[in-house]
N, C-alpha and C positions, 0 to 999 in steps of 0.2 A: 895688885890690890890698890884700892884708892877709896876716897869718900864717895858713898853712894847717895842716891836721892833721899834715903832715910837719914842721912847725916852721920853715918857710922862707916868705918873702914870695912870694905868687903869687896865682893865681886858682882858682876852683872851677867848672869847666865841668860841665854836666849833659848827658849824651849819651843819646839815645833811639834805639833800633834796632828794626827790624821784620823778622821772619823770621829765618832761620838763616844768611843769607849776608852780613850786615853792612851792609845798607842803612840809612843814618842818616836818621832823621826830623827830628832837631833836635840841634844842638850849641849849647846856651845857655851863655853866659859869665856867671859870677857872681863876686862878691868872694870872696877866699880865706877871709874870716872868717865867711861865711854858712853856716849849718847846712844839711845836705842836704835836710831836709824843709821849710825855710822858703821860703814863696812858691812851692812846687812845684805847688800847685793851678793856678797860671797856666799852667805848662808842660803839665800834664795836660789842661787845657781846650783847649789848642791841638793836642796830639799825638794824644790818644785819638780824637776825632771824625774826624781825618784818617785814622788807621789803620782805623777802622770803614768809612769810605768806600772806602778802597783794598781792604779785604778783601771788601766787598760787590761791588765792580766787577771784582775779579780772581779769586782762587781760591775765594772764598766760604768761607773757612776760619774756624773759631771764633777768637776773639780772647782771648788770655791776657796780662795785664800782669804782669810779673815784676820785683819790686823788692827791693833788699837791705835789711838791717836799719836803715840810715840813714833809711829811709822808713817805719819802723814807727810809724804815727801813725793814730789813729782819724779825724782830719780828712781825711787822704789817702784812707783807705778809703771814707769817706762821699763824697768827691769822685769816686772811681772808680765808685761805685755810682750816682751821679747821672747818669753818662753813659747808663746804661740807661733812665733816666726821661726825660731830655731828648731822646734820639734814639730813642724808642720808635716807629720807623717801619718798615714792611715792608721787608725786604731788608737791614737793618743788623744785624750780629751783636751778640749780647750780650757784654759785657765781664766776664770772670772775672779773678781775680787771685790771685797767690801772693806774699806778703810775708814776708821772713825776720823772725822774732821776735827782738827784742832781749832777751837773757837776762841782761843785766848785773847786775840786782838780785835774781836768783833764787838761793836757797840750794840748791846741787846736792846737798850732803851730806844735808840734811834731806829732799830729794825722794827720794833713794835709800833713806833710812831708812823713809819712808812706804810705798814699794813693798815693802820687806822685811816691814813690819809687817802688810800686807794680803795677803800672798802666799797665804794659805789661804782668802781670801774668794772667793766665786763671782764670776766676771767680772773679777777683779783683773788688774792688769798683770803680765805674766810676763817673767822674764829669759831671754834667749837667750845661749848660751855658744859663740861661734864658735871660741874657742881657750881654752887654759888661761890663767887670769889675766885674762880679759876677759869682761865681761857687758854685754849690750845690751838695753835696754828700749825698746819702740816702742809708742806708743799715741796716741790722739787724744781731744780734748775739745771740747765746744761752747763758743763764746764769744759774747758779746753786744757788738755794735759800734753806737754811736749813728749813726742815719741809714741803717743797712743792715737791710732787712726780711728778706732771704733768709737761710737758715741759713749760719752761718759757723763753721768748725771750725779747730782748731789741732792740727797733727801735731807730736808731740814725740818726741825720741830722746835717751835718756840712756845714756852709755857710762861704765862703770867699769873702770879698769885697775889691777890689783895686780901684774901682771908686764908689762914692756914688750915690744914686738914683738921686741926683740933678746934676750929672756930674762932681763933684769935685774929682780930682785925689788924692788919699791918699798916704802919704809918707810911712806909714807902713800899711800892710793889716790888715783889721779887721776880726776877726773870731767870729762866733756865733755857739755854740754847744747846741743841745737839745737832750734829750733822754726820752724814755717812756718804762717802764717795764710792761709786760702784760702776761696774761695767755690765751688770745684769740687765737683761732686756726690759724694755718699757712695759711689757705686759705684766710685769711684777710691780704691784703698787707700792707706795711708800710704807704702808703697814707691813707688807711682807718683807721688805728690806730690813726694817727695824727688828722684826721678829727673828730674821736669820742672824742678825748681829747679836741679838740679846743672849743667845746661847754661848757667846764668847766668855761669859762669866763662869761657865763650867770649867774653863781652863784653869781658873784659880784653884779649883778643887784638885786638879792634876798637880799643880805646883805644890799644894799643901801635902800631897802624898809623897812627893820627893823630899820635902823638908822634914815631915814628921815620921811617916811610915818607914822611909829609907834612911832617916837620921842624917839629913844633909843640911840642916839649918846652919851648921858651922862645918866648913870643909876641913879636912884633917891636917893639911900640910901648909907650910909657909911658902912653898914654891908653886908658882903658877902652873907649870907643866904637869906637876904631880896632881894638882887639883883638877886640871882639865881632863886627865886620864880617869880620875875618879868619876867625873861627870859622864864621860862616855860609857864607863862600866855601869853606872847607875841607870842610864837610859836602856842599856841592854837588859839589865836585871828587871827593870820595870816592865818591859815588853814580855819577858819570859813569864813573870808572875801574872801579868794581865792575861796572857794567853791561857795560863793554867786556870785562872779564875773564870774566864769566859767558857772554857771547855768543861770545867768540873763543878763549878758552884752555881750553875744556873739550870742544871738538868733535873729530871725527876728524882734521881738518886742522891741529890745534894742535901746537905744538912738543912733542916727547916729554918728558914729565915724569911724576912719580908720580901715581897716581890721587888725585883730591881733589874735594870738593863746591864749593870756591871757591879762588881764587888770591889771594894777598896783593897789596896795592896795589903793593908794590915790584916784584913779578914782572910785573904788568901794565905798569908803567912801563918796565921793562927790555926787555920783549918788543915792546911796541906804541908806546911814546912815544920812548924813547931809541934812535933808529934812525940808522944811518949811511947816508946817501944822497947823490946828486949830481943837481943840476938841469941838465938837458941841453937845449940849444936845437937842434932838428933839424927841417928841413923846415917852417920857420915854426911850429913847435909846441914847447911846453915839455914835456919828459919828465922824470919823477922816477925816477931809477935807484936801485933799492934793493939791487941785487946778486943774482946768480943763485943764490948759495949761502945766502941768508938763510932761515933755517928758519921765520921768522914772516911771510915775505912774502905767502904765500897768505892767512893770516888777516887781515893788514893790508888787502889788497885787498878781501876779502869785507866786512870791517867798514866800510871806506870807501864801498863801493857801497851798503851798507845805510843808512848815515847820509846819503849824498847823495840817496837815494831817499825818505827820510823826509819827511813833510809839514812 
């Protein structure tokens, strides 16, 4: 335990998810003082090969690693690229990646001035004006990363605001700079790269389900090893509940709810785990009575039959 970026004593768990439904590959517990990129190579060496094997055995989909700016490290990029060299076997997908660029030390005002100075040059970056008082520049550039032979490019977006969205004129222009480093091929434009990374925000919802639905906002023990085991069991529990939700609460016999691609863990527990029932002994048999008006009884029976029949 140590002081986290939030300024309180705690831990720094590192969660890895696969797909868009929130299946957790690993929930690794780390000290609160540990930087995001420190020793992350060990996690990647465990998670990425497993994801490659799952992708090769299942949907045979391409594999894209998506990491935030805390992992903007040449060492981690080289580690990701090494997965393609170590697992260069038929049937395993290639790993591409998008990593948010850390723009902390970049002078945004100077960058905007350089764009303005080269505005009349052939092939120069152009400003787009989506509204009055706002300019957006979008471009990409090649970057060299040690240990990566493939072409790597960085997509950059600079936003200048002189008038706020509410119509307030600003005394000093506001600048917002974002960047994404990727190995995805050049046929994918900057807009597609940004859109692919934008769904990274969905992971915050998965984190919230760990904290609230599984009640892991505060870990139960004062011992690191005990809490690490709790996190491993939490990842297993989430995957089981997620699988139950995907199998049972999205079909035609599911309780009536709004259309969705997945159900929250809390919803799965409310519909399929927290159930009012009665154990009845009748005719030398034990009968589980769930109630004739239970809207999730059909789903519960179907899932129970599937799990009972599984090898």
